[in-house]
NUZALO-167424 format. One record per residue (C-alpha): y, x, z. Coordinates in pm, whole numbers, padded with zeros to 5 digits, always signed. Layout:
YXZ ...
This chain:
+14311+11365+05419 +14686+11369+05347 +14677+10999+05268 +14501+10930+05597 +14768+11101+05804 +15054+10944+05608 +14895+10604+05659 +14843+10678+06028 +15210+10770+06058 +15293+10432+05904 +15059+10271+06157 +15233+10435+06453 +15569+10322+06321 +15435+09967+06331 +15248+10000+06664 +15544+10158+06847 +15793+09894+06736 +15919+09705+07045 +15764+09366+06968 +15419+09501+06874 +15420+09740+07169 +15509+09457+07407 +15225+09235+07286 +14982+09529+07296 +15073+09577+07663 +15037+09203+07733 +14695+09202+07566 +14580+09506+07766 +14693+09353+08096 +14536+09015+08022 +14217+09182+07899 +14191+09387+08218 +14227+09073+08429 +13967+08894+08216 +13730+09190+08248 +13766+09204+08626 +13682+08835+08674 +13303+08789+08678 +13170+08608+08374 +13491+08602+08169 +13412+08844+07890 +13645+08948+07606 +13545+08655+07385 +13645+08399+07649 +13977+08574+07711 +14057+08595+07341 +13967+08231+07289 +14198+08120+07571 +14496+08307+07424 +14415+08241+07058 +14668+07953+07021 +14949+08191+07125 +14864+08425+06837 +14918+08153+06573 +15294+08165+06625 +15317+08544+06588 +15338+08778+06293 +14988+08868+06162 +15007+09230+06281 +15134+09130+06624 +14868+08861+06656 +14578+09094+06573 +14718+09362+06808 +14739+09109+07093 +14376+09003+07047 +14259+09364+07014 +14439+09450+07339 +14251+09173+07518 +13924+09298+07370 +13932+09659+07480 +14123+09571+07799 +13826+09357+07899 +13597+09652+07823 +13801+09864+08064 +13825+09597+08333 +13459+09506+08331 +13372+09824+08519 +13588+09745+08824 +13379+09474+08989 +13061+09647+08870 +13153+09956+09068 +13314+09793+09372 +13092+09488+09424 +12790+09527+09196 +12904+09226+08992 +12928+09294+08616 +13265+09182+08482 +13102+09146+08139 +12758+09211+07991 +12822+09569+07878 +12904+09669+08238 +12564+09568+08374 +12423+09920+08377 +12740+10053+08547 +12641+09849+08854 +12345+10076+08920 +12515+10407+09003 +12873+10284+09029 +12798+10066+09331 +12588+10338+09492 +12891+10568+09466 +13098+10297+09635 +12852+10285+09926 +12894+10662+09959 +13272+10630+09976 +13328+10754+09619 +13448+10427+09464 +13781+10583+09367 +13611+10869+09184 +13381+10626+09002 +13673+10408+08891 +13873+10710+08780 +13584+10854+08580 +13527+10513+08420 +13893+10503+08317 +13899+10861+08188 +13571+10816+08001 +13693+10493+07846 +14014+10663+07731 +13833+10961+07577 +13574+10738+07410 +13838+10497+07282 +14037+10786+07136 +13729+10930+06968 +13641+10587+06834 +13986+10540+06681 +13971+10881+06510 +13621+10815+06378 +13725+10465+06265 +14020+10613+06080 +13819+10882+05901 +13477+10725+05850 +13523+10347+05826 +13462+10299+05451 +13156+10529+05444 +12992+10397+05759 +13053+10035+05663 +12831+10082+05358 +12543+10197+05577 +12593+09930+05841 +12582+09650+05584 +12238+09770+05469 +12084+09692+05804 +11826+09419+05768 +11553+09272+05990 +11325+09583+05973 +11610+09807+06088 +11705+09565+06366 +11344+09559+06485 +11332+09937+06501 +11665+09951+06683 +11542+09701+06942 +11230+09911+06991 +11451+10209+07068 +11627+09991+07323 +11297+09906+07488 +11206+10274+07505 +11516+10322+07721 +11324+10143+07995 +11131+10463+08064 +11449+10634+08181 +11637+10344+08335 +11472+10294+08672 +11408+10549+08942 +11118+10342+09077 +10751+10334+08969 +10690+10265+08600 +10465+09969+08688 +10757+09791+08856 +10992+09881+08570 +10757+09731+08311 +10704+09422+08526 +11078+09359+08540 +11116+09422+08167 +10841+09168+08100 +11018+08916+08323 +11338+08972+08125 +11159+08929+07792 +11003+08602+07908 +11337+08465+08032 +11495+08563+07701 +11248+08349+07506 +11347+08024+07677 +11521+07777+07445 +11505+07664+07083 +11295+07882+06854 +11544+07992+06589 +11276+08017+06319 +11099+07683+06367 +11352+07474+06558 +11103+07382+06834 +11201+07407+07200 +10986+07617+07430 +10964+07680+07804 +11248+07432+07868 +11033+07194+08082 +11222+06900+07940 +11564+07025+08052 +11797+06971+07755 +12052+07227+07880 +11790+07502+07840 +11783+07444+07464 +12041+07716+07401 +11857+07951+07632 +11960+08085+07969 +12316+08215+07963 +12353+08592+07967 +12652+08573+08202 +12475+08336+08443 +12167+08559+08460 +12359+08887+08497 +12599+08755+08763 +12306+08600+08949 +12071+08898+08940 +12341+09148+09031 +12629+08967+09200 +12474+08680+09395 +12173+08889+09498 +12411+09159+09628 +12599+08902+09837 +12269+08781+09983 +12155+09137+10049 +12479+09220+10228 +12479+08899+10431 +12133+08992+10552 +12263+09326+10680 +12370+09286+11041 +12568+09610+11045 +12946+09580+11039 +13122+09728+10739 +13358+10011+10834 +13713+09970+10707 +13802+10211+10430 +14115+10424+10470 +14091+10647+10163 +14330+10937+10121 +14478+11002+09777 +14263+11309+09711 +13953+11102+09793 +14044+10852+09520 +14025+11113+09245 +13706+11280+09118 +13638+11630+09242 +13618+11932+09012 +13238+11917+09029 +13234+11548+08933 +13469+11613+08641 +13248+11895+08513 +12934+11682+08546 +13105+11396+08362 +13231+11597+08064 +12898+11607+07878 +12807+11240+07938 +13155+11129+07825 +13127+11332+07502 +12772+11216+07427 +12850+10855+07519 +13153+10855+07289 +12952+10970+06988 +12645+10758+07064 +12848+10446+07134 +13050+10463+06813 +12752+10498+06581 +12552+10232+06766 +12861+10010+06762 +12865+09976+06383 +12529+09797+06401 +12553+09415+06404 +12473+09227+06722 +12527+09318+07086 +12554+09688+07006 +12806+09763+07281 +12554+09638+07537 +12266+09837+07389 +12480+10151+07366 +12555+10151+07741 +12184+10119+07825 +12093+10388+07570 +12357+10624+07710 +12223+10578+08063 +11870+10655+07945 +11990+10962+07755 +12182+11105+08051 +11892+11051+08288 +11663+11232+08046 +11900+11527+08000 +11992+11557+08367 +11863+11846+08575 +11843+11605+08869 +11713+11273+08730 +11611+11167+09080 +11983+11117+09160 +12013+10836+08907 +12013+10500+09079 +12146+10667+09393 +12504+10739+09288 +12496+10986+08998 +12840+11022+08841 +12672+11069+08500 +12535+10714+08530 +12894+10587+08527 +13058+10829+08283 +12804+10797+07999 +12760+10418+07982 +13131+10342+08027 +13219+10585+07747 +12949+10445+07517 +13060+10089+07592 +13422+10151+07490 +13341+10368+07191 +13104+10099+07062 +13381+09843+07097 +13583+10046+06847 +13288+10109+06615 +13236+09734+06584 +13558+09714+06379 +13426+09940+06102 +13276+09674+05877 +13543+09421+05974 +13821+09639+05835 +13636+09808+05548 +13438+09512+05413 +13576+09204+05584 +13233+09138+05737 +13229+09043+06108 +12934+09189+06301 +12991+08983+06612 +13171+08682+06759 +13477+08888+06860 +13524+09026+06509 +13467+08681+06358 +13741+08541+06583 +13984+08813+06475 +13905+08761+06106 +13960+08387+06145 +14301+08466+06297 +14391+08668+05987 +14280+08383+05762 +14497+08139+05958 +14790+08366+05871 +14696+08355+05502 +14539+08702+05482 +14204+08733+05302 +13984+08996+05466 +13773+09216+05242 +13743+09559+05080 +14099+09532+04941 +14255+09483+05283 +14346+09853+05316 +14537+09843+04986 +14693+09498+05015 +14791+09507+05384 +14837+09875+05480 +15093+09799+05752 +14859+09550+05918 +14544+09767+05899 +14700+10097+06000 +14924+09928+06255 +14611+09777+06409 +14430+10115+06413 +14730+10292+06567 +14771+10014+06824 +14417+10078+06945 +14513+10432+07038 +14838+10311+07196 +14637+10050+07385 +14405+10317+07523 +14708+10507+07656 +14846+10187+07812 +14512+10114+07978 +14483+10466+08116 +14836+10445+08262 +14760+10096+08393 +14421+10164+08548 +14442+10507+08710 +14734+10424+08944 +14555+10103+09044 +14243+10286+09163 +14380+10296+09518 +14460+09924+09510 +14111+09836+09388 +13943+10058+09647 +14148+09900+09926 +13982+09570+09840 +13682+09712+10024 +13882+09696+10347 +13872+09316+10340 +13619+09193+10599 +13297+09036+10468 +13398+08704+10624 +13682+08668+10373 +13567+08883+10082 +13231+08733+09994 +13334+08366+09988 +13604+08472+09738 +13345+08660+09533 +13122+08354+09523 +13415+08136+09414 +13505+08376+09131 +13140+08393+09023 +13115+08015+09005 +13445+07982+08817 +13357+08260+08574 +13012+08122+08492 +13135+07764+08463 +13422+07859+08233 +13189+07987+07958 +13031+07652+07867 +13179+07413+08125 +12821+07356+08239 +12706+07289+08595 +12357+07389+08480 +12481+07746+08433 +12587+07749+08798 +12238+07643+08903 +12087+07910+08675 +12314+08171+08836 +12212+08054+09184 +11841+08061+09102 +11875+08405+08944 +12053+08525+09258 +11775+08404+09486 +11505+08553+09262 +11701+08878+09240 +11734+08891+09618 +11359+08844+09670 +11270+09103+09404 +11517+09358+09538 +11374+09315+09886 +11035+09393+09730 +11171+09714+09576 +11223+09600+09215 +11519+09710+09001 +11724+09451+08811 +11841+09669+08520 +11511+09663+08322 +11502+09284+08352 +11852+09258+08208 +11768+09485+07916 +11455+09283+07839 +11654+08960+07859 +11922+09091+07622 +11677+09230+07366 +11421+08946+07365 +11586+08698+07124 +11715+08971+06889 +11382+09154+06880 +11179+08838+06820 +11408+08710+06544 +11419+09044+06363 +11043+09091+06394 +10958+08747+06256 +11216+08769+05978 +11063+09096+05864 +10717+08939+05851 +10861+08647+05652 +11014+08893+05403 +10690+09087+05363 +10450+08794+05360 +10287+08918+05681 +10253+09282+05569 +10316+09503+05873 +10350+09813+05654 +10683+09675+05539 +10835+09785+05871 +10795+10146+05757 +10879+10098+05389 +11255+10141+05428 +11395+10488+05509 +11639+10382+05782 +11380+10166+05957 +11122+10444+05934 +11365+10696+06084 +11447+10461+06372 +11077+10397+06442 +11019+10774+06450 +11296+10804+06711 +11140+10523+06915 +10798+10692+06899 +10952+11024+07002 +11114+10856+07303 +10776+10708+07398 +10609+11049+07382 +10889+11203+07588 +10846+10938+07855 +10470+10973+07895 +10445+11351+07844 +10548+11448+08201 +10279+11231+08361 +10016+11357+08115 +10106+11722+08159 +10148+11696+08537 +09812+11596+08689 +09960+11545+09035 +10219+11300+08904 +09958+11127+08691 +09735+11084+08993 +10027+10935+09182 +10090+10684+08904 +09725+10584+08895 +09727+10536+09270 +10039+10323+09238 +09869+10112+08971 +09572+10052+09197 
């Protein structure tokens, strides 16, 4: 423990040096801007500024890229809350209750809670990364296809707690998402499927295009169809901050989201996305008033935003301890180190202590910078709602188009976004929720690949899914979640009768 704190002191000496601190601030500001713009996630922002990092010292370069990464995680919540447009994929679930709070005049409180939750979760993640990285990395690297399959099943069980509407509609939207997620080249056989001869569909439908379409474009269409004039917002300062009641209600979700997000974040893949959905499901299950979810529950913002940012930190565990990237962002950062002549691996802590501990300390410094940067800007962001629809929504559409096009420079992605927006508008008019469809779309390719790889490993033996302790434990959790979701309707005859009537 003494070595840890002495190393952390060394890290803060590096992180608080003027040049490193300046680039950390630049990265945080650029990351926040990238997160606010629809479609431009952290990977796109880091890629755009990657050439700048080549001319910097290795520590400064990695700090700059890290600042962009968790700055984008912070910024992604802004448009999700204010306009129901996810700034990046992990902010999709924040749209649900964050935007409902905006419609109730509590946009400032939602933004403030998102910032506070992100700061607390980021701080927890840094401490856990510092103390547990080598141990947890060993467990994370043992994850294979059976464990991934079980983890995806847990993600699907979150559907039971995600939507406030009838379960039949929730499952229908999840099925739609799973089907959309299977479009493209089959990774196991190499054959294309459901592309209808359109070559651009070979890589599948873009996650950004689908999410911006289902949430952002459909919201614009819904609002344009509302003939009522939008009242101008003149928020007072005290109305921009969360009330004492909202802070108390957010404390538990922030704590649980921080822990959940970090441990889910060490799992390879899109763990930060799954963690935000899982946190939302957990908070809705634990809430004394689950009927408020989907209608502006502060817990629906605090939990997912905390889990999202804590998972972003957890994703660095195996990168630092083993030199193994678990995602595209981590791979990009490792490639930056290699460009500077640094070989990532288990010896990185011993060979480059200033770089590693400077990077860890800079993450905490970056969280402080982001908190200072974002909280005072809550009023500015909320005042965007005063802009009349006539001017605001054309700008939103322009940013959506630019953001989606920037990912792959593909006009097809714009058409996919437009089609998803129209479909989302029709489905929302019919009373369907978009969140289950997004979760199904995200999980579909990962679940299918892991499932088929496991069968390849076992020669078609389904018992192999339960032969490994970690996979078995995860399947038990998934089964427990299933029982918890169906128990109320089984034990409550009146509710069960209502569900049967709904099915008919």
